[in-house]
N, C-alpha and C positions, 0 to 999 in steps of 0.2 A: 561439437566437442562434448557437450553434456551427455548426449545419448551414447557416444563412443565409450566414455569412461564408465557410464552406468551399466553398460553391457558386460563389463569385466567383473567377474565375481571377486569380492562381494560388493562391487561398486554400487549396485542398486540399493544396498542396505546401509550405505555409509554416507555421512554428510559430505558434500563436495569439497568442503574446506580441508578434509583429511586425505583427499586422494593423492596429493603429492608426498605426504608422509603418513601412510596408513598405519604405521606402528604406533602412532599417537591416538588412534581411534579408541575411545573408551577411557582415555586417561588425559588429564589436564585439558579439558575441552576448551575450544575457542569460545570467547564470549562468556556469557553467564548472566544470572539474574541481577545485574547491577544497574544502579541509577547514576547517571553522570552528575558531576559536581554542578551545583546550582539548581538542580531539579528537586522538587518536593514530591515524594510519593503520595498518591491519592487513591481512593476507591472510586472507580468509574461510576458507581451508583450514587455517590455522595458528592454532588457538584456545587456545594455551597461556596467553595473557594474560587470557582472557575469563572471564566468570561461569560457574562450573560448579555453582552452587547451585540452578539452575532458578528464579531469581527471576521472578515474573510481571510482565508489562508492565502499567503502570497508565495510560499516556498515549501517544497517537500524534499526531505532527505531520507534515503534508505541506505545507510553505510554498507550493509552487507552486500549490496549489488551495485555500489558506487553510483547511486542515483542522487543527483542534486538538481532540481528543476523548479521552474516557476509554476505557480498555480493560477489559473484564471477561471472566472465564472463562465459557464457555457450559456448560450442564448437559445431561446425557444424560437424556431423559425417556422414561418407559415409556408407550407408546401402546396397550398391551394385546397385540396380535399383532406389534408391532414396536417399535423404539426410534428416536428421532431427537434431534438436538441442538436445544436451545432456540434461539429467534431473538434477535438482539441488540436490546435495548430502549433506544434512544437512546444507544447506545454502540457501539464497535467490539468485536465478539465474537471471542474466541480459542478455537480448538479445543484443549482442554487435553491431549489425547493427542499433540499435535504440539509442535515445539520451542519453547522459551522463548527470549527474546533472548540472543544470544551462544552458544547451543548449536549443535553441529555437526549440523544437520539443517534441515528446512524447517518454519517456523511458519506456520500458516494463520489468516487473519483475515477476518472477514465483516462486512458492513455493508449497510444498506438503501439502495437507489437513491432511493426516495421513501417516503412514508407513506400513500399512497392507500388501501391495504388494511389495513395493520397498525397505523397510528397509533403506530409505534415509532421515529419520526424518520427523517431522510434523511442519515445520516452520510456515506455514500459517493455523494452526489448528483453530485459533480463528478469522481469517479474516472474515468469514461469519457474525460474530457478529456486524461488523461495519454497516451493512445495517440497523439494528435497532437503533444503537447509534446515527446516523446522523439525525434521526427524530427531535431531540430536542437539539442536542449538536454538538460541533465542534470536529472533529477528525483530528489530525495532524500526519504527517509522516516526519521523519527526515532522510536525506541521508548524509552520511559523506564521503568526499574524503580526500586526503592527505593534502589539503590546505584550505578546507572550509566545512561548514555544511549548508545544504539546507533544508528549512522548507516548506513542502507542506501541503495544507489543502484539505481534501476530499470534492469533489463537487458532486459526484454521485456514485451509485453502481447499478449493474445490473446482471441478471442471464440469460445465453443464452446457447443453445446447443453447444457442442464442435465443430460441423461442421460450426457454424456461426461465430466463433471467427476468427478475422483477426487483424493484427497489424496496427491499424489506426494511422495516424500521426496528427500533430497539428502545427500551426504557433506560438504558445506560449509554454512556458516551463511547461510541464505536465508529470505526471507519471501514469502508469496503473499497478496495482497489480492483479495477476491472480492465482486462485487455482481451483482445481477440486471440483465437487459437484454432488450429495450428497455422504455421506459416503458409501463406499463399492459398489457404482454404478459408479460414476465418469464420467457420460455421459454429464454433463453440466459443465459450468465454471462460477465462480463468478468473476466479474471484479470490482475493486475499482479504481476510477479515482480521481486524486488530482492535484491541480494547485500550482505552486510555489508562495509563498507569502513573504518569507524572506530569508536572507542569513547571515551567520556569518563567517568571515575569522578566521581560527583557530589560526592565529598568534596573534589575539586579545582576545583569550579565556582566 
């Protein structure tokens, strides 16, 4: 469906949210640079406020693509002559050697595009849509731990061959979401990058 509409001029240059009402494009945009009630805006490079206990994320939400999923730590498995991270089974999988929410580094999260081969769910089925959404709109990602909720704003998306993917780090609090691409081929990866912009202690929710 996404490719069908994008092929209709000027669909490829328009945020998908406007396709049903194209006369609104450029006026009264959906979303905007807002912070939800209860969140405190912060600078991702100044984390004196934030969690320093390394609390693990237990939930991820991306309202723009209707995603609400559990988060689990992936395990490093011994394959005999090599080791590899386990695959996320119907959850968003976090690489535990990378940053937890609120920490001053880059946290890496993985999810399946579909379950054609793995039968492990399709948690990130709609993640590729974010590439078009961020042309004209803000896309926010929420990570919840046992004591706080962290709000990240998407800053970039990119597509690269699977052999080019590596777990890059950062000096500020960021996250990277990864899924395979394209459907039934899976030789590329889509990476969505986001930076921490706000936090909400759950005790104040």
